[in-house]
PDB file of N, CA, C and O in Angstrom, chain B, residues numbered from 101:
ATOM      1  N   UNK B 101      -4.710  39.561  19.959  1.00  0.00           N
ATOM      2  CA  UNK B 101      -5.049  40.750  20.675  1.00  0.00           C
ATOM      3  C   UNK B 101      -5.505  41.852  19.718  1.00  0.00           C
ATOM      4  O   UNK B 101      -6.407  42.624  20.045  1.00  0.00           O
ATOM      5  N   UNK B 102      -4.902  41.925  18.570  1.00  0.00           N
ATOM      6  CA  UNK B 102      -5.322  42.933  17.592  1.00  0.00           C
ATOM      7  C   UNK B 102      -6.782  42.760  17.212  1.00  0.00           C
ATOM      8  O   UNK B 102      -7.511  43.735  17.031  1.00  0.00           O
ATOM      9  N   UNK B 103      -7.202  41.493  17.094  1.00  0.00           N
ATOM     10  CA  UNK B 103      -8.605  41.236  16.755  1.00  0.00           C
ATOM     11  C   UNK B 103      -9.529  41.782  17.834  1.00  0.00           C
ATOM     12  O   UNK B 103     -10.559  42.382  17.528  1.00  0.00           O
ATOM     13  N   UNK B 104      -9.168  41.577  19.083  1.00  0.00           N
ATOM     14  CA  UNK B 104     -10.000  42.077  20.177  1.00  0.00           C
ATOM     15  C   UNK B 104     -10.075  43.604  20.138  1.00  0.00           C
ATOM     16  O   UNK B 104     -11.153  44.180  20.280  1.00  0.00           O
ATOM     17  N   UNK B 105      -8.934  44.251  19.945  1.00  0.00           N
ATOM     18  CA  UNK B 105      -8.920  45.717  19.856  1.00  0.00           C
ATOM     19  C   UNK B 105      -9.751  46.196  18.669  1.00  0.00           C
ATOM     20  O   UNK B 105     -10.495  47.170  18.785  1.00  0.00           O
ATOM     21  N   UNK B 106      -9.628  45.520  17.532  1.00  0.00           N
ATOM     22  CA  UNK B 106     -10.359  45.952  16.343  1.00  0.00           C
ATOM     23  C   UNK B 106     -11.864  45.805  16.506  1.00  0.00           C
ATOM     24  O   UNK B 106     -12.631  46.470  15.810  1.00  0.00           O
ATOM     25  N   UNK B 107     -12.288  44.948  17.413  1.00  0.00           N
ATOM     26  CA  UNK B 107     -13.724  44.759  17.671  1.00  0.00           C
ATOM     27  C   UNK B 107     -14.215  45.641  18.817  1.00  0.00           C
ATOM     28  O   UNK B 107     -15.368  45.535  19.234  1.00  0.00           O
ATOM     29  N   UNK B 108     -13.330  46.521  19.331  1.00  0.00           N
ATOM     30  CA  UNK B 108     -13.739  47.487  20.326  1.00  0.00           C
ATOM     31  C   UNK B 108     -13.527  47.079  21.772  1.00  0.00           C
ATOM     32  O   UNK B 108     -13.978  47.782  22.677  1.00  0.00           O
ATOM     33  N   UNK B 109     -12.856  45.966  22.014  1.00  0.00           N
ATOM     34  CA  UNK B 109     -12.611  45.524  23.383  1.00  0.00           C
ATOM     35  C   UNK B 109     -11.413  46.244  23.988  1.00  0.00           C
ATOM     36  O   UNK B 109     -10.459  46.570  23.281  1.00  0.00           O
ATOM     37  N   UNK B 110     -11.460  46.490  25.278  1.00  0.00           N
ATOM     38  CA  UNK B 110     -10.305  46.927  26.043  1.00  0.00           C
ATOM     39  C   UNK B 110      -9.617  45.658  26.515  1.00  0.00           C
ATOM     40  O   UNK B 110     -10.284  44.750  27.010  1.00  0.00           O
ATOM     41  N   UNK B 111      -8.305  45.572  26.376  1.00  0.00           N
ATOM     42  CA  UNK B 111      -7.584  44.333  26.664  1.00  0.00           C
ATOM     43  C   UNK B 111      -6.516  44.575  27.723  1.00  0.00           C
ATOM     44  O   UNK B 111      -5.705  45.495  27.609  1.00  0.00           O
ATOM     45  N   UNK B 112      -6.528  43.744  28.743  1.00  0.00           N
ATOM     46  CA  UNK B 112      -5.472  43.730  29.759  1.00  0.00           C
ATOM     47  C   UNK B 112      -4.649  42.478  29.528  1.00  0.00           C
ATOM     48  O   UNK B 112      -5.194  41.374  29.498  1.00  0.00           O
ATOM     49  N   UNK B 113      -3.345  42.634  29.366  1.00  0.00           N
ATOM     50  CA  UNK B 113      -2.447  41.491  29.218  1.00  0.00           C
ATOM     51  C   UNK B 113      -1.743  41.242  30.537  1.00  0.00           C
ATOM     52  O   UNK B 113      -1.154  42.151  31.122  1.00  0.00           O
ATOM     53  N   UNK B 114      -1.809  40.000  31.000  1.00  0.00           N
ATOM     54  CA  UNK B 114      -1.197  39.630  32.278  1.00  0.00           C
ATOM     55  C   UNK B 114      -0.221  38.477  32.052  1.00  0.00           C
ATOM     56  O   UNK B 114      -0.539  37.515  31.353  1.00  0.00           O
ATOM     57  N   UNK B 115       0.948  38.577  32.640  1.00  0.00           N
ATOM     58  CA  UNK B 115       1.922  37.493  32.596  1.00  0.00           C
ATOM     59  C   UNK B 115       1.624  36.515  33.724  1.00  0.00           C
ATOM     60  O   UNK B 115       1.438  36.916  34.873  1.00  0.00           O
ATOM     61  N   UNK B 116       1.580  35.228  33.388  1.00  0.00           N
ATOM     62  CA  UNK B 116       1.481  34.186  34.411  1.00  0.00           C
ATOM     63  C   UNK B 116       2.739  33.320  34.381  1.00  0.00           C
ATOM     64  O   UNK B 116       2.745  32.192  34.875  1.00  0.00           O
ATOM     65  N   UNK B 117       3.808  33.870  33.789  1.00  0.00           N
ATOM     66  CA  UNK B 117       5.103  33.203  33.779  1.00  0.00           C
ATOM     67  C   UNK B 117       5.692  33.229  35.186  1.00  0.00           C
ATOM     68  O   UNK B 117       5.415  34.146  35.959  1.00  0.00           O
ATOM     69  N   UNK B 118       6.498  32.231  35.518  1.00  0.00           N
ATOM     70  CA  UNK B 118       7.147  32.248  36.833  1.00  0.00           C
ATOM     71  C   UNK B 118       8.054  33.462  36.988  1.00  0.00           C
ATOM     72  O   UNK B 118       8.640  33.936  36.015  1.00  0.00           O
ATOM     73  N   UNK B 119       8.164  33.954  38.191  1.00  0.00           N
ATOM     74  CA  UNK B 119       9.015  35.112  38.436  1.00  0.00           C
ATOM     75  C   UNK B 119       8.310  36.412  38.120  1.00  0.00           C
ATOM     76  O   UNK B 119       7.117  36.428  37.816  1.00  0.00           O
ATOM     77  N   UNK B 120       9.035  37.472  38.191  1.00  0.00           N
ATOM     78  CA  UNK B 120       8.481  38.796  37.909  1.00  0.00           C
ATOM     79  C   UNK B 120       8.744  39.161  36.459  1.00  0.00           C
ATOM     80  O   UNK B 120       9.726  39.838  36.153  1.00  0.00           O
ATOM     81  N   UNK B 121       7.884  38.721  35.579  1.00  0.00           N
ATOM     82  CA  UNK B 121       8.045  39.013  34.155  1.00  0.00           C
ATOM     83  C   UNK B 121       6.946  39.961  33.706  1.00  0.00           C
ATOM     84  O   UNK B 121       5.834  39.954  34.233  1.00  0.00           O
ATOM     85  N   UNK B 122       7.285  40.768  32.726  1.00  0.00           N
ATOM     86  CA  UNK B 122       6.342  41.717  32.165  1.00  0.00           C
ATOM     87  C   UNK B 122       6.255  41.473  30.664  1.00  0.00           C
ATOM     88  O   UNK B 122       7.243  41.100  30.033  1.00  0.00           O
ATOM     89  N   UNK B 123       5.099  41.680  30.107  1.00  0.00           N
ATOM     90  CA  UNK B 123       4.906  41.538  28.667  1.00  0.00           C
ATOM     91  C   UNK B 123       5.220  42.879  28.025  1.00  0.00           C
ATOM     92  O   UNK B 123       4.474  43.846  28.176  1.00  0.00           O
ATOM     93  N   UNK B 124       6.339  42.922  27.307  1.00  0.00           N
ATOM     94  CA  UNK B 124       6.725  44.141  26.603  1.00  0.00           C
ATOM     95  C   UNK B 124       6.428  43.978  25.116  1.00  0.00           C
ATOM     96  O   UNK B 124       5.858  44.869  24.486  1.00  0.00           O
ATOM     97  N   UNK B 125       6.815  42.847  24.570  1.00  0.00           N
ATOM     98  CA  UNK B 125       6.563  42.526  23.169  1.00  0.00           C
ATOM     99  C   UNK B 125       5.768  41.224  23.149  1.00  0.00           C
ATOM    100  O   UNK B 125       6.340  40.159  23.384  1.00  0.00           O
ATOM    101  N   UNK B 126       4.475  41.280  22.876  1.00  0.00           N
ATOM    102  CA  UNK B 126       3.643  40.082  22.991  1.00  0.00           C
ATOM    103  C   UNK B 126       3.823  39.080  21.855  1.00  0.00           C
ATOM    104  O   UNK B 126       3.147  38.051  21.846  1.00  0.00           O
ATOM    105  N   UNK B 127       4.707  39.343  20.903  1.00  0.00           N
ATOM    106  CA  UNK B 127       4.906  38.399  19.805  1.00  0.00           C
ATOM    107  C   UNK B 127       5.631  37.128  20.241  1.00  0.00           C
ATOM    108  O   UNK B 127       5.571  36.120  19.536  1.00  0.00           O
ATOM    109  N   UNK B 128       6.310  37.152  21.379  1.00  0.00           N
ATOM    110  CA  UNK B 128       7.002  35.954  21.847  1.00  0.00           C
ATOM    111  C   UNK B 128       6.319  35.361  23.087  1.00  0.00           C
ATOM    112  O   UNK B 128       6.966  34.740  23.931  1.00  0.00           O
ATOM    113  N   UNK B 129       5.010  35.564  23.175  1.00  0.00           N
ATOM    114  CA  UNK B 129       4.199  35.031  24.265  1.00  0.00           C
ATOM    115  C   UNK B 129       3.041  34.238  23.683  1.00  0.00           C
ATOM    116  O   UNK B 129       2.619  34.478  22.551  1.00  0.00           O
ATOM    117  N   UNK B 130       2.523  33.279  24.474  1.00  0.00           N
ATOM    118  CA  UNK B 130       1.345  32.520  24.062  1.00  0.00           C
ATOM    119  C   UNK B 130       0.232  32.708  25.087  1.00  0.00           C
ATOM    120  O   UNK B 130       0.487  32.771  26.290  1.00  0.00           O
ATOM    121  N   UNK B 131      -0.983  32.796  24.606  1.00  0.00           N
ATOM    122  CA  UNK B 131      -2.139  32.969  25.480  1.00  0.00           C
ATOM    123  C   UNK B 131      -2.517  31.622  26.078  1.00  0.00           C
ATOM    124  O   UNK B 131      -2.671  30.632  25.362  1.00  0.00           O
ATOM    125  N   UNK B 132      -2.664  31.596  27.396  1.00  0.00           N
ATOM    126  CA  UNK B 132      -3.077  30.379  28.090  1.00  0.00           C
ATOM    127  C   UNK B 132      -4.583  30.378  28.367  1.00  0.00           C
ATOM    128  O   UNK B 132      -5.247  29.347  28.258  1.00  0.00           O
ATOM    129  N   UNK B 133      -5.097  31.537  28.721  1.00  0.00           N
ATOM    130  CA  UNK B 133      -6.543  31.640  28.955  1.00  0.00           C
ATOM    131  C   UNK B 133      -6.949  33.105  28.855  1.00  0.00           C
ATOM    132  O   UNK B 133      -6.109  34.004  28.856  1.00  0.00           O
ATOM    133  N   UNK B 134      -8.237  33.316  28.769  1.00  0.00           N
ATOM    134  CA  UNK B 134      -8.761  34.671  28.770  1.00  0.00           C
ATOM    135  C   UNK B 134     -10.026  34.703  29.608  1.00  0.00           C
ATOM    136  O   UNK B 134     -10.702  33.691  29.791  1.00  0.00           O
ATOM    137  N   UNK B 135     -10.327  35.885  30.110  1.00  0.00           N
ATOM    138  CA  UNK B 135     -11.523  36.066  30.908  1.00  0.00           C
ATOM    139  C   UNK B 135     -12.227  37.316  30.414  1.00  0.00           C
ATOM    140  O   UNK B 135     -11.629  38.392  30.444  1.00  0.00           O
ATOM    141  N   UNK B 136     -13.439  37.226  29.973  1.00  0.00           N
ATOM    142  CA  UNK B 136     -14.303  36.060  29.882  1.00  0.00           C
ATOM    143  C   UNK B 136     -13.897  35.149  28.727  1.00  0.00           C
ATOM    144  O   UNK B 136     -13.073  35.519  27.891  1.00  0.00           O
ATOM    145  N   UNK B 137     -14.470  33.986  28.692  1.00  0.00           N
ATOM    146  CA  UNK B 137     -14.188  33.017  27.643  1.00  0.00           C
ATOM    147  C   UNK B 137     -14.662  33.546  26.295  1.00  0.00           C
ATOM    148  O   UNK B 137     -15.554  34.393  26.242  1.00  0.00           O
ATOM    149  N   UNK B 138     -14.067  33.049  25.190  1.00  0.00           N
ATOM    150  CA  UNK B 138     -14.514  33.468  23.860  1.00  0.00           C
ATOM    151  C   UNK B 138     -16.017  33.232  23.693  1.00  0.00           C
ATOM    152  O   UNK B 138     -16.562  32.237  24.172  1.00  0.00           O
ATOM    153  N   UNK B 139     -16.660  34.154  23.014  1.00  0.00           N
ATOM    154  CA  UNK B 139     -18.088  34.036  22.753  1.00  0.00           C
ATOM    155  C   UNK B 139     -18.961  34.785  23.745  1.00  0.00           C
ATOM    156  O   UNK B 139     -20.175  34.868  23.559  1.00  0.00           O
ATOM    157  N   UNK B 140     -18.360  35.331  24.797  1.00  0.00           N
ATOM    158  CA  UNK B 140     -19.140  36.085  25.777  1.00  0.00           C
ATOM    159  C   UNK B 140     -19.715  37.334  25.115  1.00  0.00           C
ATOM    160  O   UNK B 140     -19.086  37.924  24.236  1.00  0.00           O
ATOM    161  N   UNK B 141     -20.895  37.727  25.533  1.00  0.00           N
ATOM    162  CA  UNK B 141     -21.534  38.913  24.967  1.00  0.00           C
ATOM    163  C   UNK B 141     -21.637  39.997  26.032  1.00  0.00           C
ATOM    164  O   UNK B 141     -21.512  39.722  27.225  1.00  0.00           O
ATOM    165  N   UNK B 142     -21.864  41.215  25.594  1.00  0.00           N
ATOM    166  CA  UNK B 142     -22.011  42.373  26.489  1.00  0.00           C
ATOM    167  C   UNK B 142     -20.801  42.574  27.392  1.00  0.00           C
ATOM    168  O   UNK B 142     -20.948  42.903  28.569  1.00  0.00           O
ATOM    169  N   UNK B 143     -19.618  42.379  26.847  1.00  0.00           N
ATOM    170  CA  UNK B 143     -18.375  42.549  27.603  1.00  0.00           C
ATOM    171  C   UNK B 143     -17.534  43.601  26.899  1.00  0.00           C
ATOM    172  O   UNK B 143     -17.411  43.583  25.674  1.00  0.00           O
ATOM    173  N   UNK B 144     -16.960  44.510  27.660  1.00  0.00           N
ATOM    174  CA  UNK B 144     -16.107  45.541  27.072  1.00  0.00           C
ATOM    175  C   UNK B 144     -14.635  45.295  27.340  1.00  0.00           C
ATOM    176  O   UNK B 144     -13.785  45.732  26.564  1.00  0.00           O
ATOM    177  N   UNK B 145     -14.314  44.595  28.440  1.00  0.00           N
ATOM    178  CA  UNK B 145     -12.923  44.388  28.832  1.00  0.00           C
ATOM    179  C   UNK B 145     -12.617  42.892  28.828  1.00  0.00           C
ATOM    180  O   UNK B 145     -13.406  42.080  29.310  1.00  0.00           O
ATOM    181  N   UNK B 146     -11.452  42.548  28.273  1.00  0.00           N
ATOM    182  CA  UNK B 146     -10.996  41.158  28.229  1.00  0.00           C
ATOM    183  C   UNK B 146      -9.615  41.094  28.873  1.00  0.00           C
ATOM    184  O   UNK B 146      -8.753  41.925  28.587  1.00  0.00           O
ATOM    185  N   UNK B 147      -9.408  40.112  29.738  1.00  0.00           N
ATOM    186  CA  UNK B 147      -8.095  39.881  30.345  1.00  0.00           C
ATOM    187  C   UNK B 147      -7.457  38.678  29.665  1.00  0.00           C
ATOM    188  O   UNK B 147      -8.079  37.621  29.557  1.00  0.00           O
ATOM    189  N   UNK B 148      -6.229  38.835  29.210  1.00  0.00           N
ATOM    190  CA  UNK B 148      -5.471  37.781  28.538  1.00  0.00           C
ATOM    191  C   UNK B 148      -4.335  37.369  29.476  1.00  0.00           C
ATOM    192  O   UNK B 148      -3.581  38.222  29.945  1.00  0.00           O
ATOM    193  N   UNK B 149      -4.210  36.082  29.749  1.00  0.00           N
ATOM    194  CA  UNK B 149      -3.170  35.554  30.633  1.00  0.00           C
ATOM    195  C   UNK B 149      -2.208  34.724  29.787  1.00  0.00           C
ATOM    196  O   UNK B 149      -2.618  33.751  29.154  1.00  0.00           O
ATOM    197  N   UNK B 150      -0.927  35.107  29.776  1.00  0.00           N
ATOM    198  CA  UNK B 150       0.040  34.519  28.853  1.00  0.00           C
ATOM    199  C   UNK B 150       1.326  34.106  29.551  1.00  0.00           C
ATOM    200  O   UNK B 150       1.653  34.574  30.642  1.00  0.00           O
ATOM    201  N   UNK B 151       2.056  33.192  28.865  1.00  0.00           N
ATOM    202  CA  UNK B 151       3.399  32.792  29.263  1.00  0.00           C
ATOM    203  C   UNK B 151       4.310  32.952  28.061  1.00  0.00           C
ATOM    204  O   UNK B 151       3.833  33.043  26.930  1.00  0.00           O
ATOM    205  N   UNK B 152       5.607  32.987  28.289  1.00  0.00           N
ATOM    206  CA  UNK B 152       6.568  33.052  27.184  1.00  0.00           C
ATOM    207  C   UNK B 152       6.448  31.787  26.342  1.00  0.00           C
ATOM    208  O   UNK B 152       6.055  30.737  26.851  1.00  0.00           O
ATOM    209  N   UNK B 153       6.783  31.881  25.062  1.00  0.00           N
ATOM    210  CA  UNK B 153       6.618  30.755  24.144  1.00  0.00           C
ATOM    211  C   UNK B 153       7.331  29.493  24.606  1.00  0.00           C
ATOM    212  O   UNK B 153       6.835  28.394  24.362  1.00  0.00           O
ATOM    213  N   UNK B 154       8.462  29.613  25.255  1.00  0.00           N
ATOM    214  CA  UNK B 154       9.231  28.441  25.692  1.00  0.00           C
ATOM    215  C   UNK B 154       8.627  27.773  26.929  1.00  0.00           C
ATOM    216  O   UNK B 154       9.065  26.691  27.320  1.00  0.00           O
ATOM    217  N   UNK B 155       7.639  28.398  27.540  1.00  0.00           N
ATOM    218  CA  UNK B 155       7.019  27.866  28.756  1.00  0.00           C
ATOM    219  C   UNK B 155       5.671  27.227  28.439  1.00  0.00           C
ATOM    220  O   UNK B 155       5.072  27.495  27.398  1.00  0.00           O
ATOM    221  N   UNK B 156       5.208  26.389  29.344  1.00  0.00           N
ATOM    222  CA  UNK B 156       3.905  25.770  29.140  1.00  0.00           C
ATOM    223  C   UNK B 156       2.875  26.420  30.057  1.00  0.00           C
ATOM    224  O   UNK B 156       3.192  26.973  31.110  1.00  0.00           O
ATOM    225  N   UNK B 157       1.664  26.330  29.618  1.00  0.00           N
ATOM    226  CA  UNK B 157       0.551  26.897  30.406  1.00  0.00           C
ATOM    227  C   UNK B 157       0.321  25.994  31.592  1.00  0.00           C
ATOM    228  O   UNK B 157      -0.564  26.257  32.406  1.00  0.00           O
TER     229      UNK B 157
END
């Protein structure tokens, strides 16, 4: 996520973990997917969908 911010992107982090979970400290989460996909051009906002490290995508 730091890389995206450093390149000027606005980043939305979304939890896709079961239950009502919120991402407070993203160091113990893994990214499952992002929208748009890596390599997209002319995009300012990126959505990151993550689960806790102990969970699978």
